[in-house]
N, C-alpha and C positions, 0 to 999 in steps of 0.2 A: 376444254369446252366449258363455258360458264353454265350456271345452273339453269338460266332461262332457256338457253339454246337446247340444253339436254332435254328439258321438259317438253319443249315444242316438238323435238324429234320423236320423243317417246310417244306423245299423244298422236302424232301423225302416223306412226307405225302401227298403233293399236286401233285406229279408227276403222269402222266398217263402212265402205262407200255406199252400201245400200241403205244405210240408216242416216247418213249425213247428207243433207241437201247441199247441192253445189251452189256457188255464188250466183250462177246464171238462173237456176231454178228459183232462188229466193227473190232475185230482182224481177223475174217474169211474173211471179205470183203477186207482186205488189206489196209483199210483206218484207220487213227487214230481216236479215239473217238472225238466227237465234243467238243470244248472248252466250259466250262461253261459260261453262260451269265453273264456279269457284273451286280452287283446289281444296281437297279434303285436308282438314287440320291434321298435323302430325300428332299421333297419340303420345301422351306422356307416359313413358315406361320407367325411366330411370329416376324420376322425380325432379329432373333438371330439364326444363323445356328447351333450353339452348343446346344442351348436349344431344337431346333426342332429335332436334332439327338438323344438327350437323350429321348425326349418324344416318338419318334418312337420305341425305344427299351423298354421303360417302359410299354407302353400300353399292349403288350402281357403278360408281367409279372403280371399286375394287373388282367387280365382275368384268368390267371393260378392260381392266389391266391384266386379266387372266386368272383371277382367283375363282374357283368354282362357286356357283351360287350356294350350293349346299354348305360349303365351308364358311362362306361369309355369314350365312344365316345362323349356323351353329355357333360360331365363335363370337358373334355379336349379340346373341340372345341373352337378355338379362344384363347386358353390359352397363355399368354405371361409372361415372367419373370418380377419380381419386383426388380428393381435395388437397391432400398432402403434396401431390405432384405439382399442382398449380402453385402452391405456396413455395415449393422448392425452386421452381422455374423462375418465379418472380422475385426471389430473394436476392438482393444486391448487398454484399457485405459493406458495412459502414467504413471499415478500415481496410486499407490495401496492405497486404502482407509483403514486407520487403523480400526481394528475390533471395538475398543472403539467408534470411531466416527460413525461407522455404527449402532452399537447398541443404542447409544444415540439418533440417528435420528429415530430409530425404536420404542423404548420404550418411546414415547412422552406422555406428560400429556393429550393432546387432545385424542390420541388413547386409552390411559388407561381409560379415562372417557367414551368414546364411547363403549368400550368393556364391561365395567362393566354394562352399561345400557342394552346392548343386552343380557348379561348374565342373567339379572333379568327379562327381558320382553319377550324374544322369547319363546313362549309356548311349542315348540317341542324339545327344547334342552334337557330336562330331559329324554325324550324318546330315543333320539339319544344316549345319554350317557349310558343309560341302555342297549340298543340293542347292541352297539359295545364296551362298556366298555373302552371308551376313554374319558378323562375329557373334559367337554364342553369348559373349558378355552383354552385348546390346539387347539380344532377345531376353536374357535373364533380367536385365534392368527394367525392361518394359513390364515383364511379368511381376517383378517386385513392386513397381509403381502402381500398376493397375489393380492388383488384388492381393498384395502381400504374399506373393508366391502361391496364389490360388486359394488363400484362406478367406478372403472377403470378396465374394462375387456379387452380392446383392440378392435379395429374395423377392423382388417385386415382379408382378405379372406384367411382362413386357407389352402384351396386347392392350391391357387396360391402361398402362402408362402412356403409350403412344396415342391411344384414342383420346385420352384426357388432354394431352398436349395439342393434338390436332383440333379438338373442339374449342379449346381456349383461344386459339387463333393467332397467337403471337408468332408461331413458327409453323403455321398450318401446312403449307406445301411440303416442307421437309418431313413433318411428323406423319402426314398421310402416306408419303412415299415409303417411309420406314415401316409403317403399319402394314401396308400392302406386302412388303417383303416378308414381314413376320408371318402373315397369313399364307404366303406362298411356301414358306418353310413347313408350315403345318400341313398344307395341301399335298406336298410331296410325300408325306409320311416319314420324312427323315427325322423329324423331332415332333414331339407332342406339345400342345399348349402348356402342359404342366412343366415341361422341360425348359421352356423359354422364360427363364428367370434372370434378373439382373438389376441394374440401377434404375432409379426413377426417370433418368434421361434416356433410357432405351438401350443401354450398352449391356452386353451379355458375356458371361463366361470368364475364364481365368485371365484373359487379356482384353476383355471388354470390347467385343465387336458389336457394332450395330447390325441389325438384321440384313441390310443391303450388303454390308461388307461380308457377312457370313456367306451369303449366297454366291458372291463373286470371288471370294478369296480363301475361305476356310479349306483346310487340308485334312484328309484322313491319314494322318502320319503313321498311326500304328496298324493301318490296313485291316481294320476289323469290319469295314463296310459302312462305318458311320463317321461323320465329321462331328466329333463330340468335344467341343471346346469347354465344356463344363467339367466332365469327369475324367477326360484323358489329357494329362499334361503334355504328352507327346503331340497330340492333335493341336492343342492350344499353342504350343511353342512353334511348331512347324507352320501353323497358320500365320503367326506373327512374323516369322521370317519371310514368308511369302508376301505378306502385306508390305513390308519394308523394301523387299526387292522390287515389287511393282511400283513403289513410291519413288524409285530412282536411286536406290543405294548403290554407291560406287565402291566395289571391292578394293581393299588395300589402302584406301584413303582414311585420314582422320575424320572425326566428326567435330570435336571442339578441343582446343588445346590452350592451356593457360600460357600467357606470354608476359614478357617484361617490356615496358616501353621506355624510351629514352627520356631524360628530364625535360627536354625541350619539345616534346611531342605535341602535334597539333590535334587536340582532342575533338575538334569538329569533324574529323574523319570517321568518328564513331557512327555505326549503323549506315554507312554509305554502301555503295555498290561493291560487290566482290571484285577483288583485283588479284592478279597473279602473285603468288607467294614471294617472288623476287622483288616485287614492288615494296612489300612490307619489310622484307629484310634490308632493303636499301634505305628504308626509313629508320632503321635501327631496332626493329622489332625482333625479339629472340624468344625461343622457347624458355619458359620459366624454369624447367628442370635442367637446362643447360645442354640437352641432347641435340643432335643434328636432326633436321627434317628428313623424312623418308623421301625416296625418289618419287613416289606417287604424289605426296603432298607438294613437292617442288613443281610438279607438272600441273598442279591444280590451282584453284583460286580460293580466296578466303575474304571474309569480312570481319570487322572488329566490333566487339560489343563490350560495354562497361556496365554490367547490370547494377552495380552499386556505386557508380560514379568513378572518377579518376583515383579516388583513394582506396578503392577495392580492387579485387582481382580483375585482370583484363583477359579476354579470350579472342583468339582467331577462330571463326566458325567456317567450316567447309560445307560443300553441298550435302554431305550426309546429315548435317545438323538440320537442314531443311527437310530431309526425308523423315526424320524423327518428328518434326513439327506437323507433318501430314497425319501423324497418329493423333496428335493433340496440338492444336495451333497455339502454343504458349512457349515463349522463350524460356521461361523458368522451368517448365516441364522438360523441354528438350535438353536443357543444360543439366537438369537433375538426372535424366536418363544417361546422358553422356558421361558425366562425372562418376556416377555409380558404376557404369560399365568399366571405366578405367580402374576403379578400385577393385572390382572383381578380378581384373586382369593382373593385379599386383602393383599398380601405381600407388604412390604415397599421397598424402593430403596436399591441398593447395599450398603453394609457396607463399602467396599473399593471402592472409586471412580475410574473411568477410568482416567489414567494419560494423560497429554498433549503429543501427539505423532506427529512425523514428517512423513508425507507421503513419501514413497520411490518411486522414478521414476523407470521406467523400466531399464534405463541405470544403476542406482544404483544396482538394483537386479541382472542384468547380470554381472556387475563388481564383485559383491560378489561371484556369482557362479564361474566365471572364476578364481578368486583368490583362492577359496577353492580347485578347481580342481588342480591348479598349486601347491598347498601346500599338495596335496595327499589325499584330501577328496572326497568322491563320492557323488555328488549332484544329480545324476540321469539325468544329462543333463544340458545344459546351454540354458534356454528358458525364463528367466525373471520371472518365476512362482515359488514362494517360497512354494513348496509342502512339504509333510512329509519327503521325502528323503533329501531334502536340509536342513530342520530343524535338522535332525539327524546329518548332517555334521556340521551345526552351533554349535550344542551342543558339539560335539567332539572338535571343535576348541576352544570353550569357556573353556572347561575343561583343554585343553592343555595350555591355557593362564590364568588360574586361575581366570576366570570370572564366575559369577553365570550361570550355564549351563541350561538356560531356553529356548533356541532355538529362542529367540527373536532378531531380527536384527535391529540395529540402524545405523545412518549415521557414527558415530564415529567408530563402529566396522568395517564397510565397508572400511573406510580409513586404519585402522590397518591391515586388511586382505590384502589390495592392496599393502601396504608398505612391508609386509612380503613376499608376492609373488614376488614383484619386487626385493627385496634383495636376494631371493633365485635364481632368474634368473640371477642376476649379479655375483654370485659366480663362480669362475673358476671350470670347470669340472675336477675331479681327474682321 
């Protein structure tokens, strides 16, 4: 319901019929109906009029969503925006970190050693694995990625962070929904406001659940009567396994596997639809470690990704890779989790090393998109983000220029695109 409709319904429900003249009475008296009273100005409490105006319209929404009025009033009393949250949300990195650099930083020797130790010593991991049918190595890898095995959980007030994001407006609907979930957690008495600590983006606990995910998915693994994803590692890891199971985890299947490609491989097949594994093997694709595919993998389907281009490692990704991406919608993140889990399980390093890569600035990425658009390719917009649609355009340009069509962008390619676009613009119109 929009704000105007809500105010009209509120006024109608509060009006006293004995005091309000009907339209017939007003017309019969020969006098025009009284003009509606102007709405009372929203008092400035936080020092930010925009924040206070948002809060005034949010509080009735929270009550309508099922949060007790007393909880809404108590938890929003004296609430002020956190300017650091707005700055963090609006910050766009100037340079895009190459996937290889990201993964190398993620799959470190220290982290591998710690993960293997936890794998062998945490007594409840076998039970979690059996209950949810998600490999313990994957659960441990998420734990490592999200909070460095519980050490870095964030100390921000989640209610204040989400209120700030909602008032800012860029992601208002999402932030208001998560804020209502946080208030519901407090209202149940399961956790206090002081306990709801996490990152500026609203994620909480050892494996960084949003409030809505906590309500729907958190598990009391140690059975002490509380779903404590902050202080109980058992609860946090059981909750993570439950999340991945609900995200569609397929027991027994791989998530991502490094592969070798034949020399005459058609790189334009990168990032295409998933196909049966037999199709890939018929194309000459083999596991990089030389081992045979499992029966579960042979019965499944996979897609191909080349995160660093055709000169870097190649991976077949299975449906479980997509389940990891539901945790964090980033190919680099899912690949990091998957490779870290394999190392926890005893696998060795990649056969093909990550190549040396040049980070691309936002100016570079925008120039590439602008050039592609001028050359007639659809990038899905010019925003400096090299997403799937832009990579499709890059592959089409590469094919037209007889370059391996892996969808990977380099500074040299950007220069060539820009020169072609400039040359097209300078041609006389027929």
